[in-house]
SEFIZA-3560 file (N, C-alpha, C; in Angstrom, 3 decimals):
REM SEFIZA-3560
<numar><xx>186.022</xx><yy>152.855</yy><zz>11.138</zz><atom>N</atom></numar>
<numar><xx>186.321</xx><yy>151.450</yy><zz>10.966</zz><atom>CA</atom></numar>
<numar><xx>187.717</xx><yy>151.335</yy><zz>10.360</zz><atom>C</atom></numar>
<numar><xx>188.548</xx><yy>150.503</yy><zz>10.948</zz><atom>N</atom></numar>
<numar><xx>189.912</xx><yy>150.315</yy><zz>10.489</zz><atom>CA</atom></numar>
<numar><xx>190.082</xx><yy>148.906</yy><zz>9.937</zz><atom>C</atom></numar>
<numar><xx>190.523</xx><yy>148.807</yy><zz>8.690</zz><atom>N</atom></numar>
<numar><xx>190.673</xx><yy>147.499</yy><zz>8.051</zz><atom>CA</atom></numar>
<numar><xx>192.109</xx><yy>147.264</yy><zz>7.615</zz><atom>C</atom></numar>
<numar><xx>193.049</xx><yy>147.885</yy><zz>8.244</zz><atom>N</atom></numar>
<numar><xx>194.419</xx><yy>147.776</yy><zz>7.772</zz><atom>CA</atom></numar>
<numar><xx>194.998</xx><yy>146.407</yy><zz>8.046</zz><atom>C</atom></numar>
<numar><xx>195.963</xx><yy>146.048</yy><zz>7.248</zz><atom>N</atom></numar>
<numar><xx>196.660</xx><yy>144.772</yy><zz>7.408</zz><atom>CA</atom></numar>
<numar><xx>197.366</xx><yy>144.722</yy><zz>8.759</zz><atom>C</atom></numar>
<numar><xx>197.925</xx><yy>145.842</yy><zz>9.186</zz><atom>N</atom></numar>
<numar><xx>198.610</xx><yy>145.877</yy><zz>10.476</zz><atom>CA</atom></numar>
<numar><xx>197.657</xx><yy>145.584</yy><zz>11.631</zz><atom>C</atom></numar>
<numar><xx>196.447</xx><yy>146.132</yy><zz>11.568</zz><atom>N</atom></numar>
<numar><xx>195.461</xx><yy>145.860</yy><zz>12.615</zz><atom>CA</atom></numar>
<numar><xx>195.133</xx><yy>144.378</yy><zz>12.668</zz><atom>C</atom></numar>
<numar><xx>194.905</xx><yy>143.786</yy><zz>11.502</zz><atom>N</atom></numar>
<numar><xx>194.586</xx><yy>142.358</yy><zz>11.440</zz><atom>CA</atom></numar>
<numar><xx>195.730</xx><yy>141.522</yy><zz>12.015</zz><atom>C</atom></numar>
<numar><xx>196.952</xx><yy>141.874</yy><zz>11.665</zz><atom>N</atom></numar>
<numar><xx>198.121</xx><yy>141.139</yy><zz>12.175</zz><atom>CA</atom></numar>
<numar><xx>198.226</xx><yy>141.257</yy><zz>13.689</zz><atom>C</atom></numar>
<numar><xx>197.966</xx><yy>142.448</yy><zz>14.231</zz><atom>N</atom></numar>
<numar><xx>198.036</xx><yy>142.653</yy><zz>15.677</zz><atom>CA</atom></numar>
<numar><xx>196.998</xx><yy>141.799</yy><zz>16.418</zz><atom>C</atom></numar>
<numar><xx>195.780</xx><yy>141.768</yy><zz>15.887</zz><atom>N</atom></numar>
<numar><xx>194.725</xx><yy>140.992</yy><zz>16.533</zz><atom>CA</atom></numar>
<numar><xx>195.044</xx><yy>139.499</yy><zz>16.444</zz><atom>C</atom></numar>
<numar><xx>195.528</xx><yy>139.041</yy><zz>15.304</zz><atom>N</atom></numar>
<numar><xx>195.895</xx><yy>137.623</yy><zz>15.161</zz><atom>CA</atom></numar>
<numar><xx>197.042</xx><yy>137.243</yy><zz>16.094</zz><atom>C</atom></numar>
<numar><xx>198.022</xx><yy>138.136</yy><zz>16.232</zz><atom>N</atom></numar>
<numar><xx>199.139</xx><yy>137.864</yy><zz>17.138</zz><atom>CA</atom></numar>
<numar><xx>198.640</xx><yy>137.737</yy><zz>18.573</zz><atom>C</atom></numar>
<numar><xx>197.751</xx><yy>138.639</yy><zz>18.966</zz><atom>N</atom></numar>
<numar><xx>197.191</xx><yy>138.580</yy><zz>20.316</zz><atom>CA</atom></numar>
<numar><xx>196.389</xx><yy>137.291</yy><zz>20.510</zz><atom>C</atom></numar>
<numar><xx>195.639</xx><yy>136.879</yy><zz>19.508</zz><atom>N</atom></numar>
<numar><xx>194.857</xx><yy>135.639</yy><zz>19.605</zz><atom>CA</atom></numar>
<numar><xx>195.777</xx><yy>134.434</yy><zz>19.819</zz><atom>C</atom></numar>
<numar><xx>196.863</xx><yy>134.370</yy><zz>19.068</zz><atom>N</atom></numar>
<numar><xx>197.828</xx><yy>133.266</yy><zz>19.238</zz><atom>CA</atom></numar>
<numar><xx>198.456</xx><yy>133.292</yy><zz>20.630</zz><atom>C</atom></numar>
<numar><xx>198.823</xx><yy>134.475</yy><zz>21.085</zz><atom>N</atom></numar>
<numar><xx>199.458</xx><yy>134.604</yy><zz>22.397</zz><atom>CA</atom></numar>
<numar><xx>198.504</xx><yy>134.187</yy><zz>23.512</zz><atom>C</atom></numar>
<numar><xx>197.243</xx><yy>134.559</yy><zz>23.410</zz><atom>N</atom></numar>
<numar><xx>196.256</xx><yy>134.174</yy><zz>24.425</zz><atom>CA</atom></numar>
<numar><xx>196.047</xx><yy>132.669</yy><zz>24.402</zz><atom>C</atom></numar>
<numar><xx>195.944</xx><yy>132.095</yy><zz>23.201</zz><atom>N</atom></numar>
<numar><xx>195.764</xx><yy>130.653</yy><zz>23.054</zz><atom>CA</atom></numar>
<numar><xx>196.934</xx><yy>129.902</yy><zz>23.723</zz><atom>C</atom></numar>
<numar><xx>198.135</xx><yy>130.467</yy><zz>23.625</zz><atom>N</atom></numar>
<numar><xx>199.320</xx><yy>129.832</yy><zz>24.208</zz><atom>CA</atom></numar>
<numar><xx>199.461</xx><yy>130.088</yy><zz>25.706</zz><atom>C</atom></numar>
<numar><xx>198.877</xx><yy>131.180</yy><zz>26.212</zz><atom>N</atom></numar>
<numar><xx>199.096</xx><yy>131.593</yy><zz>27.598</zz><atom>CA</atom></numar>
<numar><xx>198.150</xx><yy>130.961</yy><zz>28.607</zz><atom>C</atom></numar>
<numar><xx>196.894</xx><yy>130.766</yy><zz>28.230</zz><atom>N</atom></numar>
<numar><xx>195.898</xx><yy>130.268</yy><zz>29.181</zz><atom>CA</atom></numar>
<numar><xx>195.029</xx><yy>129.209</yy><zz>28.515</zz><atom>C</atom></numar>
<numar><xx>194.415</xx><yy>128.320</yy><zz>29.319</zz><atom>N</atom></numar>
<numar><xx>193.512</xx><yy>127.315</yy><zz>28.745</zz><atom>CA</atom></numar>
<numar><xx>192.297</xx><yy>127.991</yy><zz>28.092</zz><atom>C</atom></numar>
<numar><xx>192.085</xx><yy>127.683</yy><zz>26.835</zz><atom>N</atom></numar>
<numar><xx>190.987</xx><yy>128.302</yy><zz>26.100</zz><atom>CA</atom></numar>
<numar><xx>190.049</xx><yy>127.250</yy><zz>25.514</zz><atom>C</atom></numar>
<numar><xx>188.812</xx><yy>127.644</yy><zz>25.339</zz><atom>N</atom></numar>
<numar><xx>187.839</xx><yy>126.836</yy><zz>24.609</zz><atom>CA</atom></numar>
<numar><xx>187.926</xx><yy>127.218</yy><zz>23.134</zz><atom>C</atom></numar>
<numar><xx>187.973</xx><yy>128.515</yy><zz>22.876</zz><atom>N</atom></numar>
<numar><xx>188.050</xx><yy>129.020</yy><zz>21.503</zz><atom>CA</atom></numar>
<numar><xx>188.620</xx><yy>130.424</yy><zz>21.498</zz><atom>C</atom></numar>
<numar><xx>189.335</xx><yy>130.752</yy><zz>20.433</zz><atom>N</atom></numar>
<numar><xx>189.816</xx><yy>132.114</yy><zz>20.204</zz><atom>CA</atom></numar>
<numar><xx>189.616</xx><yy>132.397</yy><zz>18.724</zz><atom>C</atom></numar>
<numar><xx>188.859</xx><yy>133.440</yy><zz>18.422</zz><atom>N</atom></numar>
<numar><xx>188.575</xx><yy>133.792</yy><zz>17.031</zz><atom>CA</atom></numar>
<numar><xx>188.930</xx><yy>135.248</yy><zz>16.768</zz><atom>C</atom></numar>
<numar><xx>189.291</xx><yy>135.521</yy><zz>15.527</zz><atom>N</atom></numar>
<numar><xx>189.492</xx><yy>136.883</yy><zz>15.057</zz><atom>CA</atom></numar>
<numar><xx>188.349</xx><yy>137.160</yy><zz>14.081</zz><atom>C</atom></numar>
<numar><xx>187.632</xx><yy>138.247</yy><zz>14.321</zz><atom>N</atom></numar>
<numar><xx>186.460</xx><yy>138.589</yy><zz>13.514</zz><atom>CA</atom></numar>
<numar><xx>186.753</xx><yy>139.879</yy><zz>12.751</zz><atom>C</atom></numar>
<numar><xx>186.530</xx><yy>139.831</yy><zz>11.445</zz><atom>N</atom></numar>
<numar><xx>186.759</xx><yy>141.002</yy><zz>10.590</zz><atom>CA</atom></numar>
<numar><xx>185.716</xx><yy>142.087</yy><zz>10.884</zz><atom>C</atom></numar>
<numar><xx>186.058</xx><yy>143.336</yy><zz>10.599</zz><atom>N</atom></numar>
<numar><xx>185.128</xx><yy>144.440</yy><zz>10.879</zz><atom>CA</atom></numar>
<numar><xx>183.748</xx><yy>144.271</yy><zz>10.233</zz><atom>C</atom></numar>
<numar><xx>183.698</xx><yy>143.725</yy><zz>9.024</zz><atom>N</atom></numar>
<numar><xx>182.404</xx><yy>143.583</yy><zz>8.351</zz><atom>CA</atom></numar>
<numar><xx>181.534</xx><yy>142.494</yy><zz>8.972</zz><atom>C</atom></numar>
<numar><xx>182.119</xx><yy>141.615</yy><zz>9.791</zz><atom>N</atom></numar>
<numar><xx>181.359</xx><yy>140.554</yy><zz>10.454</zz><atom>CA</atom></numar>
<numar><xx>181.187</xx><yy>140.804</yy><zz>11.956</zz><atom>C</atom></numar>
<numar><xx>181.833</xx><yy>141.843</yy><zz>12.465</zz><atom>N</atom></numar>
<numar><xx>181.794</xx><yy>142.148</yy><zz>13.895</zz><atom>CA</atom></numar>
<numar><xx>180.703</xx><yy>143.163</yy><zz>14.204</zz><atom>C</atom></numar>
<numar><xx>180.021</xx><yy>142.951</yy><zz>15.303</zz><atom>N</atom></numar>
<numar><xx>179.006</xx><yy>143.939</yy><zz>15.702</zz><atom>CA</atom></numar>
<numar><xx>179.647</xx><yy>145.228</yy><zz>16.200</zz><atom>C</atom></numar>
<numar><xx>180.962</xx><yy>145.218</yy><zz>16.376</zz><atom>N</atom></numar>
<numar><xx>181.686</xx><yy>146.403</yy><zz>16.843</zz><atom>CA</atom></numar>
<numar><xx>182.270</xx><yy>147.226</yy><zz>15.693</zz><atom>C</atom></numar>
<numar><xx>182.098</xx><yy>146.755</yy><zz>14.452</zz><atom>N</atom></numar>
<numar><xx>182.644</xx><yy>147.442</yy><zz>13.269</zz><atom>CA</atom></numar>
<numar><xx>184.144</xx><yy>147.680</yy><zz>13.378</zz><atom>C</atom></numar>
<numar><xx>184.859</xx><yy>146.714</yy><zz>13.943</zz><atom>N</atom></numar>
<numar><xx>186.307</xx><yy>146.806</yy><zz>14.094</zz><atom>CA</atom></numar>
<numar><xx>186.876</xx><yy>145.391</yy><zz>14.137</zz><atom>C</atom></numar>
<numar><xx>188.185</xx><yy>145.266</yy><zz>13.928</zz><atom>N</atom></numar>
<numar><xx>188.808</xx><yy>143.961</yy><zz>14.126</zz><atom>CA</atom></numar>
<numar><xx>188.552</xx><yy>143.557</yy><zz>15.569</zz><atom>C</atom></numar>
<numar><xx>188.058</xx><yy>142.343</yy><zz>15.745</zz><atom>N</atom></numar>
<numar><xx>187.628</xx><yy>141.896</yy><zz>17.062</zz><atom>CA</atom></numar>
<numar><xx>188.249</xx><yy>140.557</yy><zz>17.417</zz><atom>C</atom></numar>
<numar><xx>188.744</xx><yy>140.473</yy><zz>18.635</zz><atom>N</atom></numar>
<numar><xx>189.227</xx><yy>139.212</yy><zz>19.195</zz><atom>CA</atom></numar>
<numar><xx>188.121</xx><yy>138.697</yy><zz>20.108</zz><atom>C</atom></numar>
<numar><xx>187.718</xx><yy>137.469</yy><zz>19.889</zz><atom>N</atom></numar>
<numar><xx>186.632</xx><yy>136.859</yy><zz>20.661</zz><atom>CA</atom></numar>
<numar><xx>187.179</xx><yy>135.550</yy><zz>21.227</zz><atom>C</atom></numar>
<numar><xx>187.247</xx><yy>135.453</yy><zz>22.550</zz><atom>N</atom></numar>
<numar><xx>187.824</xx><yy>134.265</yy><zz>23.187</zz><atom>CA</atom></numar>
<numar><xx>186.946</xx><yy>133.785</yy><zz>24.329</zz><atom>C</atom></numar>
<numar><xx>186.962</xx><yy>132.477</yy><zz>24.532</zz><atom>N</atom></numar>
<numar><xx>186.311</xx><yy>131.875</yy><zz>25.694</zz><atom>CA</atom></numar>
<numar><xx>187.400</xx><yy>131.117</yy><zz>26.451</zz><atom>C</atom></numar>
<numar><xx>187.615</xx><yy>131.530</yy><zz>27.703</zz><atom>N</atom></numar>
<numar><xx>188.660</xx><yy>130.944</yy><zz>28.535</zz><atom>CA</atom></numar>
<numar><xx>188.069</xx><yy>129.904</yy><zz>29.463</zz><atom>C</atom></numar>
<numar><xx>188.763</xx><yy>128.810</yy><zz>29.630</zz><atom>N</atom></numar>
<numar><xx>188.305</xx><yy>127.701</yy><zz>30.462</zz><atom>CA</atom></numar>
<numar><xx>188.665</xx><yy>127.933</yy><zz>31.922</zz><atom>C</atom></numar>
<numar><xx>187.740</xx><yy>127.547</yy><zz>32.811</zz><atom>N</atom></numar>
<numar><xx>187.975</xx><yy>127.570</yy><zz>34.262</zz><atom>CA</atom></numar>
<numar><xx>188.389</xx><yy>128.938</yy><zz>34.782</zz><atom>C</atom></numar>
<numar><xx>187.704</xx><yy>129.980</yy><zz>34.336</zz><atom>N</atom></numar>
<numar><xx>188.020</xx><yy>131.349</yy><zz>34.767</zz><atom>CA</atom></numar>
<numar><xx>186.747</xx><yy>132.060</yy><zz>35.179</zz><atom>C</atom></numar>
<numar><xx>186.891</xx><yy>132.918</yy><zz>36.164</zz><atom>N</atom></numar>
<numar><xx>185.772</xx><yy>133.770</yy><zz>36.558</zz><atom>CA</atom></numar>
<numar><xx>186.090</xx><yy>135.239</yy><zz>36.337</zz><atom>C</atom></numar>
<numar><xx>187.301</xx><yy>135.490</yy><zz>35.846</zz><atom>N</atom></numar>
<numar><xx>187.689</xx><yy>136.850</yy><zz>35.486</zz><atom>CA</atom></numar>
<numar><xx>188.756</xx><yy>136.758</yy><zz>34.399</zz><atom>C</atom></numar>
<numar><xx>189.092</xx><yy>137.892</yy><zz>33.820</zz><atom>N</atom></numar>
<numar><xx>190.116</xx><yy>137.919</yy><zz>32.778</zz><atom>CA</atom></numar>
<numar><xx>191.480</xx><yy>137.910</yy><zz>33.457</zz><atom>C</atom></numar>
<numar><xx>192.306</xx><yy>136.892</yy><zz>33.187</zz><atom>N</atom></numar>
<numar><xx>193.609</xx><yy>136.806</yy><zz>33.856</zz><atom>CA</atom></numar>
<numar><xx>194.592</xx><yy>137.876</yy><zz>33.363</zz><atom>C</atom></numar>
<numar><xx>195.569</xx><yy>138.215</yy><zz>34.196</zz><atom>N</atom></numar>
<numar><xx>196.541</xx><yy>139.250</yy><zz>33.841</zz><atom>CA</atom></numar>
<numar><xx>197.295</xx><yy>138.965</yy><zz>32.541</zz><atom>C</atom></numar>
<numar><xx>197.574</xx><yy>137.689</yy><zz>32.261</zz><atom>N</atom></numar>
<numar><xx>198.290</xx><yy>137.342</yy><zz>31.025</zz><atom>CA</atom></numar>
<numar><xx>197.500</xx><yy>137.776</yy><zz>29.797</zz><atom>C</atom></numar>
<numar><xx>196.199</xx><yy>137.626</yy><zz>29.868</zz><atom>N</atom></numar>
<numar><xx>195.342</xx><yy>138.006</yy><zz>28.743</zz><atom>CA</atom></numar>
<numar><xx>195.267</xx><yy>139.527</yy><zz>28.642</zz><atom>C</atom></numar>
<numar><xx>195.095</xx><yy>140.198</yy><zz>29.759</zz><atom>N</atom></numar>
<numar><xx>195.051</xx><yy>141.662</yy><zz>29.756</zz><atom>CA</atom></numar>
<numar><xx>196.347</xx><yy>142.244</yy><zz>29.181</zz><atom>C</atom></numar>
<numar><xx>197.459</xx><yy>141.615</yy><zz>29.519</zz><atom>N</atom></numar>
<numar><xx>198.762</xx><yy>142.066</yy><zz>29.011</zz><atom>CA</atom></numar>
<numar><xx>198.804</xx><yy>141.960</yy><zz>27.493</zz><atom>C</atom></numar>
<numar><xx>198.389</xx><yy>140.816</yy><zz>26.952</zz><atom>N</atom></numar>
<numar><xx>198.405</xx><yy>140.629</yy><zz>25.504</zz><atom>CA</atom></numar>
<numar><xx>197.476</xx><yy>141.609</yy><zz>24.794</zz><atom>C</atom></numar>
<numar><xx>196.322</xx><yy>141.868</yy><zz>25.381</zz><atom>N</atom></numar>
<numar><xx>195.397</xx><yy>142.833</yy><zz>24.794</zz><atom>CA</atom></numar>
<numar><xx>196.025</xx><yy>144.224</yy><zz>24.767</zz><atom>C</atom></numar>
<numar><xx>196.683</xx><yy>144.600</yy><zz>25.863</zz><atom>N</atom></numar>
<numar><xx>197.328</xx><yy>145.915</yy><zz>25.941</zz><atom>CA</atom></numar>
<numar><xx>198.472</xx><yy>146.022</yy><zz>24.934</zz><atom>C</atom></numar>
<numar><xx>199.294</xx><yy>144.978</yy><zz>24.825</zz><atom>N</atom></numar>
<numar><xx>200.411</xx><yy>144.999</yy><zz>23.876</zz><atom>CA</atom></numar>
<numar><xx>199.928</xx><yy>145.160</yy><zz>22.433</zz><atom>C</atom></numar>
<numar><xx>198.766</xx><yy>144.595</yy><zz>22.132</zz><atom>N</atom></numar>
<numar><xx>198.214</xx><yy>144.675</yy><zz>20.782</zz><atom>CA</atom></numar>
<numar><xx>197.430</xx><yy>145.963</yy><zz>20.554</zz><atom>C</atom></numar>
<numar><xx>197.218</xx><yy>146.746</yy><zz>21.607</zz><atom>N</atom></numar>
<numar><xx>196.453</xx><yy>147.976</yy><zz>21.476</zz><atom>CA</atom></numar>
<numar><xx>194.951</xx><yy>147.739</yy><zz>21.376</zz><atom>C</atom></numar>
<numar><xx>194.488</xx><yy>146.627</yy><zz>21.938</zz><atom>N</atom></numar>
<numar><xx>193.070</xx><yy>146.284</yy><zz>21.891</zz><atom>CA</atom></numar>
<numar><xx>192.330</xx><yy>146.848</yy><zz>23.095</zz><atom>C</atom></numar>
<numar><xx>191.043</xx><yy>147.111</yy><zz>22.911</zz><atom>N</atom></numar>
<numar><xx>190.190</xx><yy>147.623</yy><zz>23.973</zz><atom>CA</atom></numar>
<numar><xx>189.250</xx><yy>146.514</yy><zz>24.424</zz><atom>C</atom></numar>
<numar><xx>189.289</xx><yy>146.193</yy><zz>25.694</zz><atom>N</atom></numar>
<numar><xx>188.426</xx><yy>145.158</yy><zz>26.259</zz><atom>CA</atom></numar>
<numar><xx>186.987</xx><yy>145.651</yy><zz>26.293</zz><atom>C</atom></numar>
<numar><xx>186.070</xx><yy>144.839</yy><zz>25.794</zz><atom>N</atom></numar>
<numar><xx>184.640</xx><yy>145.166</yy><zz>25.796</zz><atom>CA</atom></numar>
<numar><xx>183.968</xx><yy>144.402</yy><zz>26.930</zz><atom>C</atom></numar>
<numar><xx>182.994</xx><yy>144.985</yy><zz>27.589</zz><atom>N</atom></numar>
<numar><xx>182.352</xx><yy>144.308</yy><zz>28.717</zz><atom>CA</atom></numar>
<numar><xx>181.495</xx><yy>143.122</yy><zz>28.256</zz><atom>C</atom></numar>
<numar><xx>181.764</xx><yy>141.959</yy><zz>28.859</zz><atom>N</atom></numar>
<numar><xx>180.993</xx><yy>140.741</yy><zz>28.601</zz><atom>CA</atom></numar>
<numar><xx>180.946</xx><yy>139.973</yy><zz>29.919</zz><atom>C</atom></numar>
<numar><xx>179.772</xx><yy>139.552</yy><zz>30.377</zz><atom>N</atom></numar>
<numar><xx>179.692</xx><yy>138.811</yy><zz>31.644</zz><atom>CA</atom></numar>
<numar><xx>180.275</xx><yy>137.405</yy><zz>31.535</zz><atom>C</atom></numar>
<numar><xx>180.836</xx><yy>136.911</yy><zz>32.639</zz><atom>N</atom></numar>
<numar><xx>181.332</xx><yy>135.534</yy><zz>32.673</zz><atom>CA</atom></numar>
<numar><xx>180.157</xx><yy>134.592</yy><zz>32.853</zz><atom>C</atom></numar>
<numar><xx>180.388</xx><yy>133.312</yy><zz>32.536</zz><atom>N</atom></numar>
<numar><xx>179.327</xx><yy>132.320</yy><zz>32.646</zz><atom>CA</atom></numar>
<numar><xx>179.871</xx><yy>131.048</yy><zz>33.267</zz><atom>C</atom></numar>
<numar><xx>179.421</xx><yy>130.709</yy><zz>34.446</zz><atom>N</atom></numar>
<numar><xx>179.671</xx><yy>129.421</yy><zz>35.122</zz><atom>CA</atom></numar>
<numar><xx>181.018</xx><yy>128.777</yy><zz>34.803</zz><atom>C</atom></numar>
<numar><xx>182.081</xx><yy>129.391</yy><zz>35.270</zz><atom>N</atom></numar>
<numar><xx>183.400</xx><yy>128.795</yy><zz>35.109</zz><atom>CA</atom></numar>
<numar><xx>184.108</xx><yy>129.138</yy><zz>33.811</zz><atom>C</atom></numar>
<numar><xx>183.464</xx><yy>129.866</yy><zz>32.938</zz><atom>N</atom></numar>
<numar><xx>184.071</xx><yy>130.294</yy><zz>31.678</zz><atom>CA</atom></numar>
<numar><xx>184.068</xx><yy>131.809</yy><zz>31.623</zz><atom>C</atom></numar>
<numar><xx>185.103</xx><yy>132.371</yy><zz>31.019</zz><atom>N</atom></numar>
<numar><xx>185.175</xx><yy>133.813</yy><zz>30.847</zz><atom>CA</atom></numar>
<numar><xx>185.176</xx><yy>134.122</yy><zz>29.367</zz><atom>C</atom></numar>
<numar><xx>184.213</xx><yy>134.894</yy><zz>28.925</zz><atom>N</atom></numar>
<numar><xx>184.140</xx><yy>135.338</yy><zz>27.542</zz><atom>CA</atom></numar>
<numar><xx>184.892</xx><yy>136.665</yy><zz>27.454</zz><atom>C</atom></numar>
<numar><xx>185.831</xx><yy>136.760</yy><zz>26.534</zz><atom>N</atom></numar>
<numar><xx>186.631</xx><yy>137.968</yy><zz>26.354</zz><atom>CA</atom></numar>
<numar><xx>186.390</xx><yy>138.500</yy><zz>24.947</zz><atom>C</atom></numar>
<numar><xx>186.000</xx><yy>139.750</yy><zz>24.849</zz><atom>N</atom></numar>
<numar><xx>185.842</xx><yy>140.422</yy><zz>23.571</zz><atom>CA</atom></numar>
<numar><xx>186.679</xx><yy>141.700</yy><zz>23.634</zz><atom>C</atom></numar>
<numar><xx>187.548</xx><yy>141.872</yy><zz>22.638</zz><atom>N</atom></numar>
<numar><xx>188.389</xx><yy>143.074</yy><zz>22.579</zz><atom>CA</atom></numar>
<numar><xx>188.432</xx><yy>143.560</yy><zz>21.140</zz><atom>C</atom></numar>
<numar><xx>188.465</xx><yy>144.860</yy><zz>20.975</zz><atom>N</atom></numar>
<numar><xx>188.449</xx><yy>145.450</yy><zz>19.630</zz><atom>CA</atom></numar>
<numar><xx>189.663</xx><yy>146.320</yy><zz>19.388</zz><atom>C</atom></numar>
<numar><xx>190.001</xx><yy>146.453</yy><zz>18.097</zz><atom>N</atom></numar>
<numar><xx>191.128</xx><yy>147.270</yy><zz>17.671</zz><atom>CA</atom></numar>
<numar><xx>190.645</xx><yy>148.693</yy><zz>17.518</zz><atom>C</atom></numar>
//
């Protein structure tokens, strides 16, 4: 489990970038002690998507985040990525 300030900053930066890049319902940063993944976690719900768009994948890669598998739901894409 990594709780460094740098990890938190990277996940927050990615959350802001995703919020600015694509239409979102919500974007949250979850601390390791509250995440079921025991790591800094980015949790986002994207509007009007059936897959994760390239802009989001790019931001996740730049932040060094790992995309976790989550199924899409009727026009919304749930994105979970961990540090």
